[in-house]
C-alpha positions in Angstrom: 160.3 55.9 -107.9 158.7 53.5 -105.4 156.0 51.1 -106.4 152.5 50.8 -104.6 149.9 48.3 -105.4 146.3 48.7 -105.0 142.9 47.2 -106.0 140.3 49.4 -107.7 137.8 46.3 -107.8 137.9 43.3 -106.1 137.2 39.9 -107.8 133.6 39.5 -107.9 130.9 38.7 -110.4 129.2 41.6 -112.1 125.9 41.6 -113.8 125.0 45.0 -114.6 126.5 48.4 -115.0 128.3 50.0 -111.9 130.9 52.2 -110.6 133.7 51.3 -108.0 134.2 53.4 -105.2 136.8 56.6 -105.6 140.3 55.6 -104.8 142.8 58.0 -103.8 146.0 58.2 -106.1 147.2 61.5 -105.1 151.0 61.5 -105.3 151.3 59.1 -107.9 152.6 59.8 -111.4 152.0 56.9 -113.4 149.6 53.8 -113.1 149.6 50.3 -114.8 146.2 49.0 -114.5 145.4 45.4 -115.1 142.1 43.7 -115.6 141.5 40.3 -115.3 138.6 38.2 -116.3 138.2 34.8 -114.8 134.8 33.7 -116.5 131.7 35.0 -118.0 128.4 33.7 -118.6 124.8 34.7 -120.4 124.7 36.9 -123.2 125.3 40.4 -123.8 125.9 43.5 -126.7 128.6 45.3 -124.5 131.2 45.0 -122.0 133.3 47.8 -121.3 135.8 48.7 -118.5 137.5 52.0 -118.1 138.5 54.5 -115.3 137.1 57.8 -114.3 138.5 60.4 -112.3 137.0 63.6 -110.1 138.0 67.1 -109.5 135.5 67.8 -106.9 135.9 64.9 -104.4 133.5 62.6 -106.3 130.6 64.7 -107.2 131.3 64.9 -111.1 133.0 62.0 -112.5 135.0 62.4 -116.0 136.3 59.5 -118.2 139.9 59.0 -118.4 142.0 58.2 -121.5 144.7 55.7 -121.1 148.1 56.3 -122.6 148.0 52.8 -124.3 146.2 49.7 -123.4 145.9 46.4 -125.0 144.8 43.0 -124.7 147.2 40.4 -123.3 148.2 37.3 -125.3 146.6 34.0 -124.0 147.7 30.5 -124.1 150.4 28.4 -123.2 152.6 30.1 -126.0 152.0 34.3 -126.1 151.7 35.6 -129.4 155.2 37.9 -130.4 153.3 41.1 -130.3 149.5 42.0 -128.2 147.3 43.1 -130.8 145.9 45.7 -131.0 147.9 48.4 -128.8 145.7 51.2 -128.7 146.8 54.8 -127.7 144.5 57.3 -126.1 141.7 55.2 -125.6 138.9 55.5 -123.2 137.9 51.7 -123.1 140.5 49.4 -121.7 138.0 46.4 -122.3 135.5 47.0 -124.9 134.2 43.4 -126.1 130.9 43.0 -127.9 130.3 39.3 -126.4 130.7 37.9 -123.1 134.1 36.9 -122.3 133.9 33.4 -121.4 137.6 32.2 -120.7 140.3 33.7 -118.7 141.4 37.1 -120.4 143.7 39.9 -119.1 144.1 43.8 -120.0 146.6 46.3 -119.5 146.6 50.0 -119.6 149.1 52.7 -118.6 148.1 56.3 -117.5 150.0 59.3 -116.6 147.5 62.0 -116.7 144.7 61.3 -114.0 143.5 63.5 -111.3 143.8 62.7 -107.4 141.2 60.4 -107.2 140.0 57.7 -109.6 137.4 54.6 -109.9 136.5 51.9 -112.1 133.3 51.9 -114.3 131.7 49.4 -115.9 128.9 49.3 -118.8 127.0 46.2 -119.3 124.1 46.0 -121.9 122.6 42.8 -121.1 120.6 40.3 -123.7 120.3 37.1 -121.3 121.4 37.4 -117.8 125.3 38.2 -118.5 127.6 37.7 -115.6 131.4 39.0 -115.8 133.6 37.8 -113.0 136.8 39.8 -112.9 139.1 42.4 -110.7 140.7 45.4 -111.5 144.3 45.9 -109.7 147.1 48.5 -110.3 150.5 49.5 -109.5 151.3 53.2 -109.1 154.8 54.9 -109.1 155.5 58.2 -107.7 
């Protein structure tokens, strides 16, 4: 299996719900998705990040389930096991407050169509901003 690195959403401050552009992943059998939040400010009640797929070249979007996902350990001495490890879950990131410090999430996908994109949901309360990127490594 050869690996292909690609970006689903470049590092930038996001202040509202949005969808990224469609990315062609035809031929890939697996994807490891990495979400890296570098900083955040303001307040919100929902910060969700997940992938969508399409079966008609982008006209219709469908939410995808990650086979597994988890929030990475943080700090100089990572925990023995990231907690919790979730299976068959839509949200890779599912926070109910602003993420103000560097945080990372990982998700694995083995079932997805030829095109995918990132979907972000932010429910604001006072000028929220989350700065993050979404990258992936695919294997064919």
